[in-house]
C-alpha positions as CSV (number, residue, x, y, z in Angstrom):
1,X,-12.7,53.8,-144.7
2,X,-13.3,54.5,-148.6
3,X,-16.3,53.4,-150.6
4,X,-16.6,51.0,-152.5
5,X,-16.4,53.1,-155.8
6,X,-12.8,54.2,-155.0
7,X,-11.6,50.6,-154.2
8,X,-9.4,49.0,-157.2
9,X,-11.4,46.1,-157.5
10,X,-9.8,42.6,-158.3
11,X,-9.2,38.9,-157.7
12,X,-5.5,38.2,-158.0
13,X,-4.2,34.2,-158.0
14,X,-0.5,34.0,-156.6
15,X,1.3,31.5,-155.1
16,X,4.4,31.8,-153.4
17,X,7.0,28.6,-154.7
18,X,7.9,28.4,-151.1
19,X,4.5,28.3,-149.9
20,X,2.4,25.6,-150.3
21,X,-0.2,27.5,-150.8
22,X,-2.0,29.3,-153.5
23,X,-3.9,32.5,-152.2
24,X,-6.5,34.2,-153.8
25,X,-6.8,37.9,-153.3
26,X,-10.1,40.3,-153.4
27,X,-10.4,43.8,-153.6
28,X,-12.9,46.1,-154.3
29,X,-16.8,45.5,-156.0
30,X,-16.3,42.0,-157.3
31,X,-17.8,40.8,-160.3
32,X,-19.0,37.2,-161.8
33,X,-16.5,37.8,-164.4
34,X,-13.9,38.2,-162.5
35,X,-15.0,35.2,-160.0
36,X,-15.9,33.3,-163.0
37,X,-11.9,34.7,-164.2
38,X,-10.6,33.2,-161.3
39,X,-12.1,30.0,-160.8
40,X,-12.1,28.5,-164.4
41,X,-8.4,28.8,-163.9
42,X,-8.4,25.7,-162.0
43,X,-11.7,24.2,-164.5
44,X,-9.6,24.6,-167.0
45,X,-7.0,22.3,-165.2
46,X,-6.4,18.5,-163.8
47,X,-6.0,19.2,-160.1
48,X,-6.8,22.3,-157.8
49,X,-4.3,23.3,-154.7
50,X,-4.8,21.2,-152.2
51,X,-4.8,24.6,-149.3
52,X,-5.9,28.4,-150.6
53,X,-5.5,31.0,-148.7
54,X,-8.8,33.4,-149.7
55,X,-7.8,37.4,-148.8
56,X,-11.0,39.3,-148.6
57,X,-10.0,41.7,-146.4
58,X,-10.1,45.1,-148.9
59,X,-13.7,43.5,-150.7
60,X,-16.1,45.9,-149.8
61,X,-19.3,43.8,-151.8
62,X,-19.8,41.0,-154.4
63,X,-22.3,41.0,-157.6
64,X,-25.6,38.4,-157.4
65,X,-24.6,35.3,-158.4
66,X,-20.7,35.0,-157.2
67,X,-21.4,33.5,-154.0
68,X,-23.6,30.6,-156.5
69,X,-20.3,30.5,-158.6
70,X,-18.4,29.6,-155.3
71,X,-20.7,27.5,-153.9
72,X,-21.0,25.2,-157.1
73,X,-17.5,25.4,-157.4
74,X,-16.4,23.9,-154.0
75,X,-19.4,21.1,-154.0
76,X,-16.8,19.3,-156.5
77,X,-13.1,20.9,-154.7
78,X,-12.3,17.7,-152.7
79,X,-13.0,15.8,-155.3
80,X,-10.4,17.6,-156.7
81,X,-7.8,17.7,-153.9
82,X,-8.2,20.4,-151.5
83,X,-8.4,20.0,-148.5
84,X,-8.3,23.4,-146.7
85,X,-9.1,26.4,-147.6
86,X,-7.9,29.9,-145.1
87,X,-10.7,32.9,-145.2
88,X,-9.5,36.2,-144.2
89,X,-11.3,38.5,-143.9
90,X,-12.5,41.6,-141.1
91,X,-16.4,41.5,-142.9
92,X,-19.1,39.8,-139.8
93,X,-21.3,40.0,-143.9
94,X,-18.5,38.3,-146.0
95,X,-17.6,35.8,-143.2
96,X,-21.3,34.3,-143.2
97,X,-21.3,34.7,-146.9
98,X,-18.3,32.8,-147.3
99,X,-19.8,30.3,-144.6
100,X,-22.9,29.8,-146.7
101,X,-21.1,29.9,-149.3
102,X,-18.6,26.0,-148.2
103,X,-21.6,24.7,-147.4
104,X,-21.3,21.2,-148.3
105,X,-18.0,21.1,-149.9
106,X,-16.0,18.3,-147.1
107,X,-13.4,21.6,-147.1
108,X,-11.3,21.7,-143.9
109,X,-11.9,25.5,-143.2
110,X,-10.6,28.4,-141.0
111,X,-11.7,32.3,-140.9
112,X,-9.0,34.5,-139.7
113,X,-8.7,38.4,-139.2
114,X,-5.3,39.0,-139.8
115,X,-3.7,36.9,-142.7
116,X,-0.3,36.2,-140.8
117,X,-2.0,33.9,-138.4
118,X,-4.0,32.2,-141.8
119,X,-0.4,31.1,-143.2
120,X,0.6,29.8,-139.6
121,X,-2.1,27.3,-139.6
122,X,-1.4,26.1,-143.6
123,X,1.6,26.3,-143.0
124,X,1.5,24.3,-139.4
125,X,-0.7,21.8,-141.6
126,X,2.0,21.5,-143.8
127,X,4.8,20.6,-141.5
128,X,2.8,18.0,-139.1
129,X,1.5,16.6,-142.4
130,X,5.0,16.1,-143.6
131,X,6.6,15.1,-139.9
132,X,6.0,11.7,-140.2
133,X,7.4,11.4,-144.2
134,X,10.4,13.0,-142.8
135,X,11.5,10.3,-140.1
136,X,10.3,7.1,-142.8
137,X,13.5,9.2,-144.6
138,X,15.5,9.9,-142.3
139,X,14.9,5.5,-140.1
140,X,15.3,4.3,-143.9
141,X,19.0,6.2,-144.4
């Protein structure tokens, strides 16, 4: 494994038009500026995504203060429409930090070792939520 100083530091948000969730992918060493800029995308908007996939597999570490910023933001996440967050992390340290950050958020959270399983969970929940609506629409037509 490469030393964290050799990994590119990044925190990117993306949304696939075919997916029902927003994906946040981190890498290298995360700073408060990076976390703040990512959170500002939703602070400025009226509505946050209902489902989020956070991929921390390539994160080697984070600056002190990052966890507290994320915790404060997530305390209001449910009120702003976030229902579920899937975390992908292979590091026990990052999983533990994520669990601490999410305490008290009221959002459903699951942790995964790979992205495919996380996406499957987010997609399956979306399908099960839509199924009754689709059934009603078919009966009405």
